[in-house]
N, C-alpha and C positions, 0 to 999 in steps of 0.2 A: 281486173278492167284498170287500162292504160287511161292515166288523168292528167286532163287537161284544164287550166284555167284561167279565164280573160277578164279584163277589167276595162274600163274608158274612164278618160275625164272630159269636163267639158268646159268653154273657152268661156262661158256666159258669167259676167259678173256682177255680183249684187249683195246684198246683205238682208241673212236671212233671220226673221226675226223669232224670238224663243217660241216654239210651237208654232209657228209660223208655217204652212204645207209651202213645200217647195215649187211643187204643181204651178204655183200661182204666175213663175215665171218662166215657164214652159210657152212655146216649143225648144230645146237645149239645141247646141251646138259642141260636135265631138273635136278636144283638140286633137287628143290621142288616144291609141289603144294599145294594150298589151296582150300578149299570151303566152303561157306557160307552162311548155308540159314537163312535170314533174319527172327529174332527171335526164332532160331531153330539152328539146331544141325551145329558145327564147326570143320572141319575136316581139319589136316594137311597131305598131303603126299609125304615119301619119303621112301627110302631102305637102309636097315644098312649092314652096312661091318660084319667079319667075329669076331670084337669085340661089335659086338652088338649099333657102333655108330653110324651117320647117316651115308651113304657112297656119295659118288661124286656126283654120278648120279644115277636116279631111275632105277631099272633094266626095261628088255623090257615087264617083267610079271606086275610089279608093275604100268608101265606105262596103258599100258592097263587095270588094274582094275580101275584105272583113268577115262579112257574113257567110260568103262562099266557103270561107277557109273551114269556120266553125261547123257549118254545113256538112262540108266533108272527112272533117275529123271525126263528127258523130255516125257518119257512113262508115268510118274505120274500125268503129267498136271504142273510143276515146268516151269515159267520161267526162261530158264539157261542164263547170263549171262555174260559178262566180258569185259574189258574195250579193245577196240582191238585185242579180242578174235579171230576174222577171219582169220587176214592175222599174229597171229604171234601164241599166245595161245596153237589153237587146230591144229595148222600146225605140231607144233613142240613135240604137245602130242603126234600124229597123226604118227609124223618122228621117237620118239621116240618108240613106243609100234610097231612098226612095220605094223601098220592098217591105213594107209590113208583116208581110202573108209571109215571107221565108224567113225573118225575123221571128214570128209566130210558131212556126214550124219546128224552130230550133229552139224556141223558150220551152215547148211542151216536150221537150225531150233532154233537156236540161235538167242539172241539178244546182237547185240555190239553197243550202241549206238554213240561210237567213228565213225564206219565205216557210221552209219547214218548223224551223225554230216558233216562228209567227204562229203558224198554226195549231201548235201544241200549248203556246205560253198565252196568246192574243196580244203581244205587244213587239215590237221589234227590238236588234240587239245592234251594235257597231260589230265592225272585226276586227278592232283593239281590243275590244273589251273579252271579247272570244279567245283572241291568241294569248292574251295576258290570263284567261282562266286556264287554257287549255295547256300552259307551261310553253307556251311558243317562243324560243327567244329571241326571234325576229320580230322587229317592230315597223311600226311604221311611220313612212320618213317624213310625212307633213299633215297636218290637217289638210282634210279634204278642200275646204273651202279655197283654203289658198291656192291651191291651183290652177283655177284660173286664172287669177291675179298672178302667182307667175309664168304662168306665163303668155300670159299678155305682155308681161314686163320682160319677154324675151330670153327668162332664164327653161329653158326647153327640154335640156339636158336634166335637170335634177326634178322636171315633172316626169320625165319618159322614167327614171329611175322610181320614183316614188309612184308609180302608174306601173310596174313590171313587178316590184316589190310587194304591191298588193295582191297582185296574181298567184306569188309564190308564198305567200302569207296564208291565200287561199287552198293553194294545193294541201299546204302544210297543217291546216286547220281541219279539213275532209279527214286527211289521215287518221290526225289526232282522233277523231270522235268516231270513226269506223274501230279502234284502235278500243278506246275506252268504251265505245256504247253510249258513251252519251253528253252531252254537251254543258262543257262549264262558262261560266263569264263572271267579270266581275262588275256588280251591282254598282248605283250609284250612290251607294253608302261606301264601297268600297270591300265587300264581301265577296267571297265567292258563292254563286250557286249554283246547280246542276238539276238538267233535267233529263233523262233518259231518252239514248234516241238510238232505240238497236240496229235500226237500219237505216240509210238513206235514200230518198224516193227521190224520182223522178216528179218534177213540176206537176206533169197531167196528174200522177197518182194525190199527188197531196192536194190539189184543186179539187178532188174528187172525193178526199175524208173529209167526217165529218167537219164542221168550223170551229175556232176556239172559245172556248165558256169565259166570258166578256162580261157577265152580268155584274162584277163588280169594279168596273170600269165606268165613270163620268160621259165621255168620251173617247168609244172604241174605234179603234181604226178597221174599215170595213175589209173584209176578205176581200173580196172583190176588184178592191182598188186597185192591186197588186196585178189581176189578171183580166180585166175589162177589155183591156186593147185587144188582148190576145182573139177576144169572143170577137170584138170588132173585126179584126182583120183576117180571122175566117171566117165571117159570119156565122158562127154558131153556138151555143151553148155547151161548154165543155165539161 
């Protein structure tokens, strides 16, 4: 199956406290997005201001173009992926495009290895930690929290490169997981741990899978938090 990964950055600047829920600062606004077909076309999605420079945020129309592109690629048989794309990227593209229904439809058909990992382990993991664990040589170009600050400071190309780089990394991780049939990541203690992942599943299938065992956790993250917006957008319980 042909592979395409996507990513977004937001323009909202805030200081996130330790263990603080990012959603506290929502709704979020998208500064830039990127798409990368493995060994194929790579695109950066942004809007321009009256001077022809990158604008603070994507316009509603541009965000909708982004969604329509992802929808079109799915219909062409592409495996459309994003790391945590279910609970973050697609939710906020849908918000920016004012079309949550289309975003939800794309989300259900998409592949989100992070969501699948969460559903096996009960906890999330960062893209960089998995890239390191899987032996991916490419590294993240900046910390995610820095991207909104850099964009607002006018360092647009650096943020574009970072966003596109994360798409490229996601493609490499997806291929590595498929080859190894497992996920490896670097733990908080600096060790490499692993979980079997014989095949990647669509978001729709992962939602239908049994919930993770979180009995050992004091404050577990509810699975439904990832996809509640999809249920609301479609008016159904998936």
